[in-house]
C-alpha positions in Angstrom: 0.0 0.1 -0.2 1.3 3.5 -1.1 1.8 6.5 1.5 -0.9 8.2 -0.8 -3.4 5.3 0.1 -2.7 5.6 3.5 -3.3 9.3 3.6 -6.7 8.5 2.0 -7.4 6.0 4.7 -6.8 8.9 7.0 -9.1 11.1 5.3 -11.8 8.6 5.2 -12.2 8.0 8.9 -11.2 11.7 9.8 -14.4 12.5 7.6 -16.7 9.7 9.2 -16.5 11.1 12.4 -15.2 14.7 12.3 -18.6 15.9 10.9 -20.9 14.4 13.4 -22.9 17.5 15.0 -25.9 17.9 17.1 -27.4 21.0 18.7 -28.2 19.8 22.0 -31.3 21.1 24.1 -32.9 19.9 27.1 -36.4 19.1 26.2 -38.7 17.3 29.0 -36.8 14.2 30.2 -34.4 14.1 27.0 -32.4 16.1 25.0 -33.2 17.3 21.3 -30.1 16.6 19.1 -29.7 19.3 16.2 -26.9 21.4 14.6 -27.0 25.2 14.0 -24.2 26.7 11.9 -23.4 30.6 11.7 -22.5 32.0 8.2 -18.7 32.7 8.4 -18.2 30.4 11.1 -14.6 28.6 10.8 -14.2 25.2 12.5 -10.5 24.0 12.8 -9.9 20.3 13.7 -6.9 17.9 13.6 -7.2 14.3 13.1 -4.5 11.8 14.1 -4.7 8.6 12.6 -2.6 5.6 13.6 -2.5 2.6 10.8 -1.2 -0.6 11.5 -1.1 -4.1 9.4 0.0 -2.7 6.1 1.2 -5.6 4.1 5.0 -5.5 3.4 5.4 -2.7 6.3 6.5 -3.4 9.8 5.1 -1.1 12.7 2.4 1.5 12.4 2.1 4.9 10.3 0.7 8.0 12.3 -0.8 10.3 9.7 -1.9 13.8 10.8 -4.6 15.5 8.8 -5.7 19.1 9.8 -9.4 19.9 8.4 -11.1 23.4 8.2 -15.0 23.8 7.8 -16.1 27.1 6.7 -19.9 27.8 6.8 -20.4 29.7 3.4 -24.2 29.9 3.6 -27.2 29.1 6.0 -30.7 28.9 5.7 -33.6 28.2 8.1 -32.7 24.6 8.7 -29.6 23.9 6.5 -26.2 25.0 5.9 -23.7 24.8 3.2 -20.2 23.9 4.5 -16.8 24.1 2.6 -14.4 21.4 3.9 -10.7 21.1 3.2 -8.7 18.0 4.4 -5.1 18.2 4.3 -2.3 18.0 3.6 -1.6 14.8 5.3 1.8 14.6 7.2 3.8 11.9 8.9 6.3 12.7 11.2 5.9 16.5 10.5 6.4 15.8 6.8 4.2 15.8 3.8 3.1 12.6 2.4 2.6 13.7 -1.1 -1.3 13.7 -1.0 -2.7 17.3 -1.8 -5.5 18.7 0.1 -9.1 17.4 -0.6 -12.0 19.9 -1.0 -15.7 19.3 -0.7 -18.9 21.3 -0.4 -21.3 19.6 1.9 -25.2 20.6 2.3 -26.6 19.6 5.6 -30.0 20.1 7.4 -30.3 20.5 10.8 -30.6 16.9 11.5 -27.1 16.6 10.2 -28.3 14.7 7.0 -26.9 15.4 3.5 -29.3 16.9 1.1 -29.1 17.0 -2.7 -28.1 13.5 -2.8 -24.7 14.4 -1.3 -24.8 11.0 0.6 -21.3 9.8 -0.3 -19.6 12.9 1.4 -18.8 11.3 4.8 -21.1 13.5 6.9 -21.6 11.3 9.9 -24.6 10.2 11.5 -28.3 11.3 11.2 -29.8 12.4 14.1 -33.2 11.4 15.5 -36.1 13.7 14.9 -37.4 13.0 18.8 -35.6 13.8 21.9 -33.4 11.2 23.4 -33.0 10.0 27.0 -29.9 9.0 29.0 -28.8 5.4 27.1 -31.0 5.9 24.3 -29.7 4.1 21.0 -30.3 5.1 17.4 -28.7 3.7 14.0 -27.5 5.5 11.0 -25.8 4.3 7.9 -22.9 6.4 6.7 -22.0 6.1 3.0 -18.4 7.1 2.4 -16.6 8.1 -0.5 -13.1 7.2 0.0 -11.9 8.3 -3.4 -11.5 4.8 -4.8 -15.0 3.6 -4.5 -18.1 4.1 -2.2 -18.0 2.2 1.2 -20.8 2.1 3.9 -20.6 2.1 7.6 -23.6 1.1 9.8 -23.3 3.0 13.2 -25.2 2.3 16.4 -25.0 5.6 18.6 -25.7 5.8 22.6 -26.4 9.0 24.3 -24.5 9.2 27.4 -25.3 12.2 28.9 -23.8 15.6 29.4 -20.7 17.2 31.4 -19.0 20.3 31.8 -15.3 20.5 30.8 -13.2 23.7 31.1 -16.5 25.8 31.5 -17.7 24.3 28.3 -21.0 22.1 28.4 -20.6 19.1 26.1 -22.7 16.1 25.1 -21.2 12.8 24.9 -22.0 9.8 22.4 -20.4 6.4 22.0 -20.6 4.4 19.0 -20.2 1.0 17.4 -19.5 0.4 13.7 -20.0 -2.4 11.3 -20.0 -2.9 7.7 -16.9 -1.8 5.6 -15.1 -1.5 9.1 -15.8 -2.6 12.6 -15.0 -0.7 15.7 -16.0 1.4 18.7 -15.4 5.1 19.6 -16.8 8.2 21.3 -17.5 11.9 20.7 -18.1 15.1 22.4 -20.4 17.9 21.0 -20.6 21.3 22.1 -24.1 22.1 23.4 -23.9 25.7 22.5 -24.2 25.1 18.8 -23.9 21.3 18.4 -20.7 21.2 16.5 -18.0 18.6 17.3 -15.7 19.1 20.1 -13.7 15.9 19.8 -13.9 12.1 18.8 -11.9 8.9 18.9 -12.3 5.6 17.2 -10.8 2.3 16.9 -11.4 0.4 13.8 -10.5 -2.7 12.0 -11.1 -3.3 8.3 -9.5 -5.3 5.2 -8.0 -3.6 2.3 -7.1 -6.2 -0.5 -5.6 -8.8 1.7 -4.1 -6.6 4.6 -6.2 -6.6 7.7 -5.5 -3.0 9.0 -6.0 -1.7 12.6 -6.9 2.2 12.8 -7.0 4.5 15.6 -8.5 8.0 14.9 -8.7 10.7 17.1 -9.9 14.3 16.3 -9.3 17.3 18.4 -10.8 20.9 17.7 -8.6 24.0 17.8 -10.3 26.9 19.7 
């Protein structure tokens, strides 16, 4: 597997988790999950992806992938986002993969609109409020650049907490389909955008069984 392909894998899993957003509001005995973007808003994320099990390579690769999400337009219940992912680096050096760009259109349930289901937008959130421990399922079509893949996610709402004066909602997740794994994420309750996430995944590419750990942190 080439370094470029490793960079593409890092991008795939960063996108699949980095764009999972929900605006969180207490409603009765549960919480309503929604996203609310502001035109001109800029969200900066960094994804660190550890990949091991590559055929012909010993040890693991650690790929760092910066991501910037710019909100270019908003409507009553939707937003247009410009996403730039990359350039990817290993050990502080570029891996030869140019930054990737995508224009994403999402509604306030974090669902793709205009038929853009392959852009790696993360979970679709339930219409009704969720209580502590509630679970829901979502199918996540992903375009890896070399073909379409699908991840089947089960999310669990684990409650809210305050960290550094910021209120966060906590989700855990399990994944099946193109990859299997587990993870968790925190969401900013103020506007529902992602604060952090981490996932451990296993998948087979060709004949190589890969283990991938992906951690996303937010800047600012």
